[in-house]
N, C-alpha and C positions, 0 to 999 in steps of 0.2 A: 460424606466428609471428603472423599477423594475428589469429587467434583468441585466442592467449595475451595479446597486448597489449590487445585489446578486453575480455577477462575482467578483467584487472587494472584497467583504466580504469573499467569499470562499477562494480566493487566499491569502488574508491577514491572515486569520486564519490558513491556511496550513503552510504558511511561519512563522507565529508567533510561532506555536508549534515547528516547526523544529529548528528554531534558538534559541528558549528558551532552547531546549535540550542541544545544544552546550554551551550556556551561563551558564546554571546552573552547568553543570559538569566542565566547565573551572574554574568557581569560586570555586567549591568544591575541585579541585585538586591544586588550588593556582595559576592559570594562570591569569594574568591581562588582562582585556577586555577593549580596547580603545573605541570601538563603537559597539552598538547593533542597526542594521538598518533593517527596514521593507521597502522593495522596493529598486529599483536602480535609478540612475539618480540624478537630482537636488533635494536638500532638500526642503520639504514643511515646515518642522518644526523640531526643535531638542531641547533637554534639557540635561544639564549635571547634573547627580546625582552622587556624589562622584567622582570616577575616570573614570566613563563610560559616554559617550555621547549616548543618546537614540534618534535615528533619524527616521523620516518618509519621504520617498522619493517618487518621482513622478511616477515611473513605478512599479506597485504592482505585478510584476511577479517573485519576488524572494526576497532575503534579505541576510544579512551576519552578522557575528560576527567577528570583527577585533581583533585578539589575539596579545598580545605583543610578538614581536620577530618572528612572523610567516613570515613576509616579511623582509628578511635579505639581507645584502650586504656583500661583501668579507671582508671589514675592520671593520665590526660591531661586535666587541668582546663582547659587552654588551649582545648580543643575547644569548651567551653561559654562561655568568657569572651572569647575573641578575637572582636571584632565582624565580622570577615571570614570567620569559620569557618561551615561549612554548618550546624552544629547551633545556631548562635546566631541563625539566621534564622527568621522566622515561617513558619507552615504554608503560606501561599499562595506564598511565595517558593520553598520546596522543591518544591511541586507544579509550579509554573511551570517550574522548572529541568528537571525530568524529563519533563514533557509536551512541552517544546520540541523534543526530538530527533525523536519521531514526527511532530510537526507540520511540521518542516522536510522530512521525507521526502515528506509530502503536497505541500508547496510545490514540491519538485523535480519530482514527478510532473506537477503542473499546468504548470510551465514547459516540461517536455518535450513534453507533449501540445499546448501552445500553439504551440510551434515546429513540430511535425509538422503540425498543422492549418493553420497559416499557409502552409505550403508545398504540401500536397496537398489541403487542404480539410477541412472539418468532416465527420465521419462522420454519415450520416443513415440511418435505417431505411427500406429501400426494398422495395416489392412487386415482386418479379422475375417473378412469374407468377401467374395465377389459374386454378384448376381449374374447368372448365365445370360449371354447375349446383351448385356448392358454395355454402355460406353466404356466402362472400366475393363470389362472382359475383352471387348474388341480391341482396346488399346494395349492389352497384354499385361495389365496389372494382375498380381497373383497374391493369394493368401499368404500372410506373414511378411509381406514387403514392409519395410520401414521407410516412411516418407521423409526424405531429408529436406527437400525444398520444392517450391512451386514458383515457376517463372523467375528463378534466381533468388527468391526470398526464402530464407530458412523457416521451417515450420517447427514450432516448439510444442504446440498443444493441439489436441484433437479438435477442440472447438474452433481453433484458428483455421484448420483445413476445411472444416465444415462450412465456415463463413465464406472462404474463398470459392469453394465449389458453388455454394448458393448464389453468389454474386456474379457468376460468370456463365450463364446458360448460353450455349452455342459458340463459346469462345475457346480457342485452343489453350490448354494448360500444359506447360512443359514441366513434368514431374521428374525429379531425381529421387530414385528409391534405392535403398540398400537391400540387396538380395544375396544371401549366402556369402556375405563378406565383400561383395563387389557392388559398385554403384552402377545403376542402369538408368538410362533416360527414357522416359515414356511420354508420348504425346496423347492426351485424352481431351475429348470435347464433351463437357456436361450437357445432357439433354434438359430441355425445359419441362418442368413438372406442370401438367395440365391444371389450370385453375389459378395457380400461384405464380407461375412463370419463373420460379426459382430453379437453379441448376441442380442436377443430380447425376452422379457418376455410376451409382449402383454398387457401392461398396459399404461394408460395415466398418466404421472407424473405431479403433480402440487405442489402447495405450500399452506399450511394452516397456520393460525396464532393461536398460543396457549399461553395463559396467564400462566406465571411462577412466582415463588417466586423471591425475590431479588437476592439471591446467584445464583439460576439457570439461571436467566436472564443475570447476569454478566458472568457466565461461558459460556453461549451460545454466548454472544457478543465476548468473547475472541476466542472461537472456530470458529465462523463465520469469524472473521477477519483473523485468521490463514489460513482458507480454501481459502479465497479470495487471500491471499498472495501466497499460494501454486499454485493456478490456474494461477495466473499471471506469476509465475516463470516457470511453465510448458509451458505456451504459449510462453514465451520469448525463452525458450530452443528450442521449435519447430521452431520458426522463425529462430534462429541462425543455426539450422541444416537443414533448407530448407524444413521442413515438414508443414509449415504454412505460409500464406501470412503475410507480415509486416503491420498489420492494427493498426497504431498508430495515435494519435491525439494530437494537441497542443492547445494553448490558443483559437484560432478561433473555433476549434471543441468543446471545453469546453463551450465557450460562446453560441454556437448553442444549446448544450445540455441543458443549463440553460434556454434558451428561449423556447425550446420545452417543458421543464418541466412546465414552466409558462403557456404555451398555453394549456397543457393537464390537468391541475389541476383546478377544478372549484372553489375551496375555497383557502383562504390564508393559512390556517392550512395545507391543503394537499400539497400546494406549498412548505411550509417550510419543511415538511417531505421529499418531493422529493429532495430538495436541500441538506438536511442532508444525505440522502442515497448517492447522487452523491459525496458529500464532503468526506464521509467515504471511498468510493471507490478510489477517487483521492488521499487521504492521504495514503492509502495502496500502491498505485502505486508510489507515491512520495518516500516512504520509500525504496521500492525495486530499483527504478531508481537511487537513490542516493548511493546505495550500489554497483552499477556497477563499475568495476575497470577502470574507465575513469578519467584521470587527471582533476583536479579542482572539481570533485564530491567527496563526502565523501569516496566512495570506492577507488578512486584514491589516496587519502591521506592515506588510510589504507594500500594500497600496498606500498606506499613510506615509511611509518613508519616501516613496516615489513622488507623492503629492508635495511633500516638504522640500524635496530636491528641486522640483519644478518651481515652487514658490520662492525658494531661496531662504526660507525660514520655517520653523515649526508652526503647525496650526495652533490656534489659541487653546489654552487649558480648558476653557469652557466647551469649545467645539470638540476637542478630543474626548472629554468626559461624556458628551452626548453620543459620540460615535461609539465609544466602548460600551455605554449602557444599552444602546440599540443592539449591538452585537451580542451582549449578554442575554437580552430578551429573546433574540433569535435562536440562540443555542438552547436556552431553557425550553422554548416552545418546541423545538425539534426533539429535544430529549423526552419531553412529555408525550409527544405524538408517537414516537417510535416505541416508547415503553407501553403506551396504551395498546398499540398495534400488536406488540409481542404478547401482552397479557390476554387480550380479548380476540 
């Protein structure tokens, strides 16, 4: 029961923030909102407040904001003449309305990481061990050093440092490390690993938790979220270019991850922290996924808006319907594939 409730809450919060972004910006730019819905399928409950109906529906795996004029027909002239209709708004207002959803998912991730880091400390990349006579040992790196930056670039995650070292065999790396409260600059040259040619310093890379002030914690939360976003983008690009396997997961896989978190955490507070970490990661994923140029996703709408701006007029109702239907089929196919993968 704990896993089921957590699963529903996580999805509901992710969807709430996403749709809230669309809703707020739509209102700000003057687009009428007919309905704000959390979930799909049959209504569990709803309430009209002003001109908008707020709905809770039975399937908590998504949601939507129904904008005035967005669903148009060939003979619906009001779509273009009503000043509060979507199609009566300038390009910048349309773009802002659709970008707002992914943006709010990034905001949610930052807020979650900020809460986590405020409680347990900001994650820092730590040298857990140094191999004798290795490049790291010869350079003067020591156990418990906290890596602050490499070649002037701040390092937020252990994987980030690992990637930098791997990509720079035989090249000088200027590392700034924090040691006993003081910053020390170290110059190290990764050696090439026989067979692979990847760089290696001879250190065990880990993660330490460091308490920071309010602004430093907020800054670290933003930087951490952006690094997660960058890493997901790099992974997606590698998948698209055939350099990495397509390891994606869907609702079933997320449910299992929540259950595993519940089983691995001995206390309720640890479980809550684990769920918050998972939710922050999923929120960042959701932001990027929705920016993909697939019809029916926010990224697909952004493409459509740009095309309309270039043409100087909206695409035909028929062509838009085909565009959206193709996008729906793509999303359904992806959903089925990841679900089958998660199950089998």
